[in-house]
Backbone and ligand atoms as CSV (ligand in chain L), in Angstrom:
chain,resi,resn,atom,element,x,y,z
A,1,MET,N,N,-21.754,8.882,-7.878
A,1,MET,CA,C,-20.460,7.840,-7.553
A,1,MET,C,C,-19.946,8.576,-6.134
A,2,SER,N,N,-19.720,7.701,-5.384
A,2,SER,CA,C,-19.106,8.251,-4.151
A,2,SER,C,C,-17.730,8.639,-4.345
A,3,ARG,N,N,-17.388,9.611,-3.566
A,3,ARG,CA,C,-16.003,10.295,-3.881
A,3,ARG,C,C,-15.035,9.840,-2.883
A,4,LEU,N,N,-13.809,9.868,-3.178
A,4,LEU,CA,C,-12.708,9.285,-2.592
A,4,LEU,C,C,-12.463,10.274,-1.267
A,5,SER,N,N,-12.120,9.719,-0.202
A,5,SER,CA,C,-11.684,10.223,0.931
A,5,SER,C,C,-10.425,10.229,1.287
A,6,ASP,N,N,-9.723,11.042,2.129
A,6,ASP,CA,C,-8.388,11.037,2.325
A,6,ASP,C,C,-7.866,9.628,2.599
A,7,ILE,N,N,-8.444,8.808,3.296
A,7,ILE,CA,C,-8.009,7.472,3.422
A,7,ILE,C,C,-7.641,6.589,2.406
A,8,HIS,N,N,-8.337,6.928,1.345
A,8,HIS,CA,C,-7.931,6.289,0.006
A,8,HIS,C,C,-6.881,7.080,-0.681
A,9,GLN,N,N,-6.316,8.215,-0.427
A,9,GLN,CA,C,-5.339,8.928,-1.036
A,9,GLN,C,C,-4.006,8.976,-0.392
A,10,LYS,N,N,-4.016,8.820,0.852
A,10,LYS,CA,C,-2.663,8.967,1.735
A,10,LYS,C,C,-2.690,7.959,2.933
A,11,THR,N,N,-1.638,7.253,3.125
A,11,THR,CA,C,-1.552,6.520,4.304
A,11,THR,C,C,-1.348,7.195,5.628
A,12,ASN,N,N,-1.892,6.749,6.793
A,12,ASN,CA,C,-1.782,7.469,7.987
A,12,ASN,C,C,-0.498,7.254,8.779
A,13,GLU,N,N,-0.317,7.571,9.851
A,13,GLU,CA,C,0.935,7.704,10.453
A,13,GLU,C,C,1.608,6.204,10.986
A,14,HIS,N,N,0.690,5.385,10.610
A,14,HIS,CA,C,1.204,3.819,10.631
A,14,HIS,C,C,1.437,3.184,9.206
A,15,GLY,N,N,1.333,3.961,8.223
A,15,GLY,CA,C,1.647,3.648,7.111
A,15,GLY,C,C,0.342,2.807,6.336
A,16,ILE,N,N,-0.912,3.117,6.909
A,16,ILE,CA,C,-1.887,2.004,6.371
A,16,ILE,C,C,-3.125,3.136,5.892
A,17,GLY,N,N,-3.693,2.804,4.766
A,17,GLY,CA,C,-4.593,3.623,4.273
A,17,GLY,C,C,-5.767,2.452,3.612
A,18,LYS,N,N,-6.725,2.782,2.776
A,18,LYS,CA,C,-7.524,1.926,2.178
A,18,LYS,C,C,-7.521,2.028,0.842
A,19,CYS,N,N,-7.566,0.869,-0.006
A,19,CYS,CA,C,-7.564,0.556,-1.251
A,19,CYS,C,C,-8.740,1.459,-1.996
A,20,SER,N,N,-8.417,2.361,-3.093
A,20,SER,CA,C,-9.208,3.131,-3.764
A,20,SER,C,C,-9.774,2.576,-5.024
A,21,VAL,N,N,-9.588,1.297,-5.253
A,21,VAL,CA,C,-10.165,0.641,-6.487
A,21,VAL,C,C,-11.678,0.614,-6.628
A,22,PRO,N,N,-12.289,1.132,-7.475
A,22,PRO,CA,C,-13.685,1.361,-7.524
A,22,PRO,C,C,-14.170,0.056,-7.535
A,23,MET,N,N,-15.213,-0.553,-6.874
A,23,MET,CA,C,-15.992,-1.467,-7.012
A,23,MET,C,C,-17.344,-1.511,-7.761
A,24,TRP,N,N,-17.870,-2.381,-8.300
A,24,TRP,CA,C,-19.055,-2.422,-9.342
A,24,TRP,C,C,-19.879,-3.570,-8.687
A,25,SER,N,N,-21.213,-3.199,-8.802
A,25,SER,CA,C,-22.104,-4.273,-8.296
A,25,SER,C,C,-23.405,-4.254,-9.147
A,26,GLY,N,N,-23.671,-5.128,-10.019
A,26,GLY,CA,C,-24.564,-5.168,-11.119
A,26,GLY,C,C,-24.598,-3.878,-11.908
A,27,GLY,N,N,-23.422,-3.393,-12.337
A,27,GLY,CA,C,-23.166,-2.445,-13.368
A,27,GLY,C,C,-23.281,-0.984,-12.695
A,28,CYS,N,N,-23.595,-1.003,-11.204
A,28,CYS,CA,C,-23.452,0.219,-10.633
A,28,CYS,C,C,-22.170,0.490,-9.676
A,29,PRO,N,N,-21.852,1.658,-9.517
A,29,PRO,CA,C,-20.592,2.049,-8.686
A,29,PRO,C,C,-21.159,1.435,-7.173
A,30,SER,N,N,-20.185,0.675,-6.459
A,30,SER,CA,C,-20.493,0.187,-5.325
A,30,SER,C,C,-19.370,0.549,-4.271
A,31,GLY,N,N,-19.050,1.590,-4.186
A,31,GLY,CA,C,-17.832,2.091,-3.169
A,31,GLY,C,C,-16.565,1.718,-3.726
A,32,PHE,N,N,-15.748,1.328,-2.680
A,32,PHE,CA,C,-14.314,1.178,-3.105
A,32,PHE,C,C,-13.756,-0.108,-2.444
A,33,CYS,N,N,-12.740,-0.811,-3.174
A,33,CYS,CA,C,-12.240,-2.029,-2.372
A,33,CYS,C,C,-12.038,-2.166,-1.035
A,34,ASP,N,N,-11.570,-0.927,-0.611
A,34,ASP,CA,C,-11.344,-0.622,1.023
A,34,ASP,C,C,-10.467,-1.774,1.832
A,35,ALA,N,N,-9.633,-2.534,0.976
A,35,ALA,CA,C,-8.903,-3.509,1.872
A,35,ALA,C,C,-7.586,-2.804,2.115
A,36,PRO,N,N,-6.820,-3.049,3.280
A,36,PRO,CA,C,-5.748,-2.371,3.739
A,36,PRO,C,C,-4.726,-1.947,2.559
A,37,ALA,N,N,-4.255,-0.848,2.483
A,37,ALA,CA,C,-3.319,-0.364,1.260
A,37,ALA,C,C,-2.246,0.454,1.897
A,38,TYR,N,N,-0.893,0.217,1.465
A,38,TYR,CA,C,0.152,0.694,2.134
A,38,TYR,C,C,0.942,1.575,1.155
A,39,GLY,N,N,0.342,2.017,0.070
A,39,GLY,CA,C,1.027,2.967,-0.844
A,39,GLY,C,C,0.386,3.006,-2.102
A,40,ASP,N,N,0.688,3.736,-3.230
A,40,ASP,CA,C,0.173,3.780,-4.625
A,40,ASP,C,C,0.560,2.478,-5.282
A,41,LYS,N,N,-0.131,2.185,-6.331
A,41,LYS,CA,C,0.106,1.095,-7.148
A,41,LYS,C,C,1.492,1.322,-7.589
A,42,LEU,N,N,2.455,-0.090,-7.654
A,42,LEU,CA,C,3.795,0.027,-8.219
A,42,LEU,C,C,3.735,-0.044,-9.709
A,43,HIS,N,N,4.856,0.621,-10.151
A,43,HIS,CA,C,5.160,0.510,-11.488
A,43,HIS,C,C,5.330,-0.765,-11.944
A,44,ALA,N,N,5.070,-1.124,-13.147
A,44,ALA,CA,C,5.428,-2.687,-13.626
A,44,ALA,C,C,6.753,-3.291,-13.360
A,45,SER,N,N,7.799,-2.298,-13.630
A,45,SER,CA,C,9.160,-2.775,-13.420
A,45,SER,C,C,9.370,-3.190,-12.085
A,46,LYS,N,N,8.597,-2.663,-10.914
A,46,LYS,CA,C,8.754,-2.995,-9.673
A,46,LYS,C,C,7.728,-4.257,-9.184
A,47,TRP,N,N,6.897,-4.801,-10.144
A,47,TRP,CA,C,5.912,-5.645,-9.778
A,47,TRP,C,C,6.557,-6.879,-9.439
A,48,PRO,N,N,6.716,-7.390,-8.243
A,48,PRO,CA,C,7.182,-8.741,-8.004
A,48,PRO,C,C,6.384,-9.898,-8.117
A,49,TRP,N,N,7.083,-11.009,-7.906
A,49,TRP,CA,C,6.578,-12.422,-7.682
A,49,TRP,C,C,6.041,-12.588,-9.081
A,50,GLY,N,N,6.201,-12.074,-10.164
A,50,GLY,CA,C,5.643,-12.792,-11.467
A,50,GLY,C,C,4.274,-12.786,-11.569
A,51,ARG,N,N,3.540,-12.188,-10.587
A,51,ARG,CA,C,2.110,-12.406,-10.750
A,51,ARG,C,C,1.513,-11.308,-11.827
A,52,LEU,N,N,0.376,-11.468,-12.369
A,52,LEU,CA,C,-0.142,-10.851,-13.392
A,52,LEU,C,C,-0.698,-9.564,-12.712
A,53,GLN,N,N,-0.007,-8.106,-13.374
A,53,GLN,CA,C,-0.545,-7.133,-12.738
A,53,GLN,C,C,-1.993,-6.642,-12.876
A,54,TYR,N,N,-2.571,-5.917,-11.799
A,54,TYR,CA,C,-3.877,-5.433,-11.943
A,54,TYR,C,C,-3.659,-4.158,-12.944
A,55,GLU,N,N,-4.459,-4.149,-13.980
A,55,GLU,CA,C,-4.432,-3.225,-15.055
A,55,GLU,C,C,-5.428,-1.960,-14.894
A,56,GLY,N,N,-6.451,-2.401,-14.027
A,56,GLY,CA,C,-7.424,-1.436,-13.841
A,56,GLY,C,C,-7.141,-0.063,-13.296
A,57,TYR,N,N,-8.077,0.723,-13.472
A,57,TYR,CA,C,-7.874,2.183,-12.865
A,57,TYR,C,C,-7.726,2.112,-11.357
A,58,VAL,N,N,-6.746,2.860,-10.930
A,58,VAL,CA,C,-6.534,3.170,-9.621
A,58,VAL,C,C,-6.423,4.555,-9.047
A,59,PRO,N,N,-7.315,5.275,-8.615
A,59,PRO,CA,C,-7.407,6.781,-8.361
A,59,PRO,C,C,-6.461,6.956,-7.274
A,60,GLY,N,N,-6.192,6.259,-6.324
A,60,GLY,CA,C,-5.543,6.533,-5.240
A,60,GLY,C,C,-4.475,5.395,-4.570
A,61,LEU,N,N,-4.531,5.084,-3.400
A,61,LEU,CA,C,-3.923,3.772,-2.885
A,61,LEU,C,C,-4.374,2.661,-3.518
A,62,ALA,N,N,-3.326,1.624,-3.427
A,62,ALA,CA,C,-3.774,0.259,-3.968
A,62,ALA,C,C,-3.602,-0.808,-2.965
A,63,CYS,N,N,-4.447,-1.814,-2.658
A,63,CYS,CA,C,-4.064,-3.041,-1.827
A,63,CYS,C,C,-3.142,-3.787,-2.681
A,64,ILE,N,N,-2.582,-4.898,-1.782
A,64,ILE,CA,C,-1.675,-5.699,-2.455
A,64,ILE,C,C,-2.165,-6.494,-3.563
A,65,GLY,N,N,-3.557,-6.782,-3.626
A,65,GLY,CA,C,-4.204,-7.521,-4.680
A,65,GLY,C,C,-4.469,-6.447,-5.795
A,66,HIS,N,N,-4.369,-5.389,-5.716
A,66,HIS,CA,C,-4.592,-4.505,-6.778
A,66,HIS,C,C,-3.451,-3.784,-7.042
A,67,GLY,N,N,-2.389,-4.406,-6.943
A,67,GLY,CA,C,-0.863,-3.712,-7.420
A,67,GLY,C,C,-0.151,-2.876,-6.453
A,68,GLY,N,N,-0.610,-2.934,-5.127
A,68,GLY,CA,C,0.230,-1.893,-4.247
A,68,GLY,C,C,1.118,-2.554,-3.559
A,69,PRO,N,N,1.987,-1.991,-2.900
A,69,PRO,CA,C,3.228,-2.360,-2.036
A,69,PRO,C,C,2.730,-3.468,-1.009
A,70,ASP,N,N,3.619,-4.452,-0.959
A,70,ASP,CA,C,3.315,-5.430,-0.022
A,70,ASP,C,C,3.975,-5.091,1.748
A,71,SER,N,N,4.457,-4.247,1.767
A,71,SER,CA,C,5.042,-3.756,2.869
A,71,SER,C,C,4.526,-2.112,3.245
A,72,ARG,N,N,4.351,-1.914,4.524
A,72,ARG,CA,C,4.065,-0.511,5.063
A,72,ARG,C,C,5.183,0.134,5.356
A,73,VAL,N,N,5.105,1.561,5.248
A,73,VAL,CA,C,6.373,2.278,5.697
A,73,VAL,C,C,5.700,3.579,6.644
A,74,PHE,N,N,6.397,3.779,7.495
A,74,PHE,CA,C,6.146,4.850,8.577
A,74,PHE,C,C,7.540,5.559,9.073
A,75,MET,N,N,7.402,6.571,9.743
A,75,MET,CA,C,8.470,7.299,10.250
A,75,MET,C,C,8.592,6.915,11.661
A,76,ASP,N,N,9.898,6.641,12.070
A,76,ASP,CA,C,10.132,6.152,13.399
A,76,ASP,C,C,11.456,7.077,13.784
A,77,GLY,N,N,11.153,8.266,14.501
A,77,GLY,CA,C,12.115,9.324,14.907
A,77,GLY,C,C,12.176,10.038,13.473
A,78,ASN,N,N,13.529,10.266,12.955
A,78,ASN,CA,C,13.777,10.864,11.596
A,78,ASN,C,C,14.149,9.740,10.560
A,79,LEU,N,N,13.901,8.308,10.790
A,79,LEU,CA,C,14.268,7.357,9.812
A,79,LEU,C,C,12.845,6.713,9.341
A,80,TRP,N,N,12.683,6.353,8.175
A,80,TRP,CA,C,11.867,5.490,7.491
A,80,TRP,C,C,11.808,4.265,7.849
A,81,VAL,N,N,10.952,3.388,8.318
A,81,VAL,CA,C,10.778,1.920,8.642
A,81,VAL,C,C,9.833,1.366,7.628
A,82,ALA,N,N,10.289,0.235,7.248
A,82,ALA,CA,C,9.395,-0.598,6.389
A,82,ALA,C,C,9.215,-1.974,6.850
A,83,VAL,N,N,7.829,-2.420,7.101
A,83,VAL,CA,C,7.627,-3.672,7.563
A,83,VAL,C,C,6.462,-4.380,6.752
A,84,TYR,N,N,6.438,-5.654,7.055
A,84,TYR,CA,C,5.310,-6.363,6.399
A,84,TYR,C,C,3.956,-6.156,7.274
A,85,PRO,N,N,2.845,-6.568,6.653
A,85,PRO,CA,C,1.470,-6.380,7.332
A,85,PRO,C,C,1.341,-7.109,8.506
A,86,ASP,N,N,2.180,-8.181,8.554
A,86,ASP,CA,C,2.036,-8.879,9.873
A,86,ASP,C,C,2.901,-8.610,11.065
A,87,PHE,N,N,3.452,-7.275,11.003
A,87,PHE,CA,C,4.438,-6.711,11.721
A,87,PHE,C,C,3.800,-6.741,13.210
A,88,THR,N,N,4.506,-7.119,14.207
A,88,THR,CA,C,4.334,-7.159,15.731
A,88,THR,C,C,5.139,-5.879,16.334
A,89,ASN,N,N,6.305,-6.307,16.427
A,89,ASN,CA,C,7.185,-4.999,16.967
A,89,ASN,C,C,8.626,-5.186,16.304
A,90,LEU,N,N,9.590,-4.210,16.629
A,90,LEU,CA,C,10.892,-4.319,15.969
A,90,LEU,C,C,11.724,-5.195,16.512
A,91,GLN,N,N,11.495,-5.992,17.649
A,91,GLN,CA,C,12.374,-6.904,18.002
A,91,GLN,C,C,12.188,-8.362,17.312
A,92,GLU,N,N,11.036,-8.562,16.966
A,92,GLU,CA,C,10.703,-9.908,16.560
A,92,GLU,C,C,10.367,-9.900,15.088
A,93,SER,N,N,9.890,-8.862,14.571
A,93,SER,CA,C,9.782,-8.861,12.990
A,93,SER,C,C,10.714,-8.185,12.267
A,94,PRO,N,N,10.754,-8.738,10.868
A,94,PRO,CA,C,11.904,-7.946,9.830
A,94,PRO,C,C,11.333,-6.602,9.751
A,95,ALA,N,N,12.218,-5.784,9.633
A,95,ALA,CA,C,12.112,-4.337,9.205
A,95,ALA,C,C,13.239,-3.775,8.519
A,96,GLY,N,N,13.022,-2.722,7.548
A,96,GLY,CA,C,14.049,-2.192,6.747
A,96,GLY,C,C,13.942,-0.547,7.355
A,97,PHE,N,N,15.325,-0.041,7.251
A,97,PHE,CA,C,15.396,1.244,7.621
A,97,PHE,C,C,16.006,2.021,6.635
A,98,GLY,N,N,15.574,3.322,6.456
A,98,GLY,CA,C,16.247,4.173,5.439
A,98,GLY,C,C,15.968,5.731,5.537
A,99,ASP,N,N,16.555,6.295,4.867
A,99,ASP,CA,C,16.385,7.764,5.029
A,99,ASP,C,C,15.113,8.253,4.047
A,100,SER,N,N,14.646,7.278,3.156
A,100,SER,CA,C,13.324,7.528,2.341
A,100,SER,C,C,12.380,6.267,2.473
A,101,SER,N,N,11.289,6.644,2.117
A,101,SER,CA,C,10.309,5.284,2.081
A,101,SER,C,C,10.910,4.091,0.971
A,102,GLU,N,N,11.414,4.414,0.128
A,102,GLU,CA,C,11.798,3.395,-0.876
A,102,GLU,C,C,13.049,2.953,-0.371
A,103,GLU,N,N,13.960,3.491,0.151
A,103,GLU,CA,C,15.220,2.953,0.820
A,103,GLU,C,C,14.810,2.004,1.853
A,104,ALA,N,N,13.876,2.254,2.656
A,104,ALA,CA,C,13.504,1.540,3.831
A,104,ALA,C,C,12.921,0.091,3.129
A,105,ARG,N,N,12.309,0.330,1.964
A,105,ARG,CA,C,11.632,-0.889,1.543
A,105,ARG,C,C,12.686,-1.832,0.869
A,106,GLU,N,N,13.712,-1.124,0.286
A,106,GLU,CA,C,14.623,-1.860,-0.398
A,106,GLU,C,C,15.486,-2.710,0.714
A,107,ASN,N,N,15.824,-2.100,2.104
A,107,ASN,CA,C,16.319,-2.478,2.996
A,107,ASN,C,C,15.609,-3.854,3.715
A,108,LEU,N,N,14.308,-3.730,3.647
A,108,LEU,CA,C,13.523,-4.775,3.980
A,108,LEU,C,C,13.736,-5.962,3.051
A,109,ASN,N,N,13.693,-6.040,1.828
A,109,ASN,CA,C,13.581,-7.035,1.020
A,109,ASN,C,C,15.010,-7.778,0.900
L,1,ZN,ZN,ZN,-7.856,-3.356,-3.524
């Protein structure tokens, strides 16, 4: 089985990583989901939108479809900024700021 790389376990300076959910093809491991992921899988209590939560094994980061957060967070100076995946710039796009990534996400919502 292929091993997790860093990009599946932590986001980069732009708050972007890759989904770590293992994929299977014909009963054999076939790499990872690799969709853009913005953090670890959310706890059920934080699961938004009333969607059915993905219950499978997530060894590292999770994409939105596999239960990960729907916003990405990164540092801007000494503040955390949370933005949606379609972010273009701070003038035109919604953004949340905070002293922690959680606080930034709360201010975005
Ligand atoms: Zn995924």
